[in-house]
C-alpha positions in Angstrom: 21.5 7.7 -6.0 20.3 6.3 -2.7 19.8 8.7 0.2 19.9 7.4 3.8 17.4 8.6 6.5 16.9 6.0 9.2 14.1 8.0 10.8 10.4 7.7 11.7 8.3 9.4 9.0 4.6 10.3 8.6 2.4 7.5 7.2 2.0 9.0 3.7 5.7 9.6 3.1 6.3 6.3 1.3 3.4 7.0 -1.1 4.7 10.5 -1.8 8.2 9.1 -2.5 6.6 6.5 -4.9 4.7 9.3 -6.7 7.9 11.0 -7.3 9.3 8.0 -9.1 11.5 6.7 -6.3 11.4 3.6 -4.2 11.2 3.9 -0.4 12.8 1.1 1.7 10.9 0.9 4.9 10.0 -1.3 7.9 7.4 -1.1 10.6 8.9 -0.4 14.0 8.2 -2.8 16.9 7.0 -1.4 20.1 10.3 -0.6 21.8 11.8 0.8 18.6 8.7 2.9 18.0 8.9 4.4 21.5 12.6 5.3 20.9 12.0 6.7 17.4 9.1 8.9 18.6 11.3 10.5 21.1 14.0 11.0 18.5 11.4 12.5 16.2 10.3 14.9 18.9 13.9 16.1 19.3 14.2 16.5 15.5 11.0 18.5 15.3 11.8 20.7 18.2 15.3 21.5 16.8 13.7 22.3 13.4 11.2 24.7 15.1 14.0 26.3 17.1 16.0 26.8 14.0 13.3 28.1 11.7 10.7 29.5 14.1 8.0 28.5 11.5 4.6 27.6 12.8 4.5 24.6 10.5 7.4 23.1 12.5 5.5 23.8 15.7 2.5 21.9 14.2 5.0 19.0 13.6 6.0 19.1 17.2 2.4 18.8 18.2 1.8 15.9 15.9 4.6 14.0 17.5 3.3 14.9 21.0 -0.1 13.4 20.0 1.6 10.2 18.6 3.4 9.8 21.9 0.3 10.4 23.8 -1.6 7.8 21.9 1.3 5.3 22.2 1.2 5.8 26.0 -2.5 5.3 26.0 -3.4 8.8 27.2 -6.4 10.6 25.8 -6.2 14.1 24.4 -8.6 15.1 27.2 -6.4 13.7 29.9 -3.3 15.4 28.5 -5.1 18.7 28.4 -6.3 18.1 32.0 -2.6 17.6 33.1 -1.5 20.7 31.2 -4.3 22.8 32.8 -3.5 21.4 36.3 0.2 22.4 35.9 -0.8 25.8 34.6 -3.2 26.3 37.6 -0.6 25.1 40.1 2.6 26.5 38.8 1.5 29.2 36.3 2.0 29.6 32.6 4.6 31.6 30.8 2.6 34.7 30.2 4.6 37.0 32.5 8.0 36.1 30.8 9.7 35.5 34.1 13.4 34.4 33.9 14.7 32.9 37.1 18.3 34.1 37.5 19.2 32.5 40.8 17.9 31.6 44.2 19.8 33.0 47.2 
């Protein structure tokens, strides 16, 4: 029985499906579709992490972030520089501050 997915998957997933005796039906996304599907995948992985809280899901979020970074032509070093700049300028989340309102 066929199962529908219509989502971006990791590169080895078709091989894993074949090893399980099933036949994957796939296509390679063109640039515009890839951009859209990466963002959809980010939403999916964030939702899975929020639901489960499992560190493996957080690793999946990071994998998608790195795929988006590469697709955008940004080095890992540059992304880290941007993260560090924001942390320096605006702080981190260490103090657990919740902004209730501004009067």
